[in-house]
N, C-alpha and C positions, 0 to 999 in steps of 0.2 A: 371429221374423222379421217385419218390417213388412209389412202388406198393401198392396202398391202396385198401381196401376191398370195395365191392359194398354197397350202401345204403341198409338199412334193407328192404325196399320195392322192391328191385330188386329181380326178380324171374328168375329161370333158363330159362324160355321162353324169357326173355329179352336178355340173352346172345345168344340164338339161332337166335332171330330176328336181333341182332346186327351183327352176323356173316353173315347173309343173306345180310344185308345192305353193309357190307364191301366187300363181293364178287361182289356186283353190281357196286362198284366204281372201274372201270378198272384202273384208274391212280395209285391206291394203290397196284397194283399187285407186285410191286418191293419191298415191305416191307418184312423184315425178319419176321419169325414166332413170335418172341418175340415182335417186334414192332406192328405187326398186332394184337396180343392179347391185347396190350395196347389200340389200337384204338377201338377194340371190347368192352373192359371194359368201355371206355369213352362213347361210344354210349349207352351201356346198362345203364350206370349211368344217362345219359340224359333221357332215357325212364322212368326210375324209378323216377327221380325227377319230370318229367311231371305228372306221376301218383300221386305222393305225393301231388303236387300242386293242381291237380284236386280234390283229396279227401279233402284237406284243404278248398278249395273254396266251395265244396259241404257241408261240415260241417258248415261253417260260414253262408251260406244261410239258412241251416236248423235250426240253432240256432237262427237266427235273426227273423225267422217267428213266 
């Protein structure tokens, strides 16, 4: 899997939150550090995409009014 950068709206807090989520998932304890970092980045990307989607929805509602 290629190592891609995080979306522009990803912030460092997203990575911290993603690491907290990963630590909470006990079945993933067996992952290597490199694999764990891939999972962390995927979670952080999901958080950032959710934020971007929310911002886009908010802008559409604001522009429509």
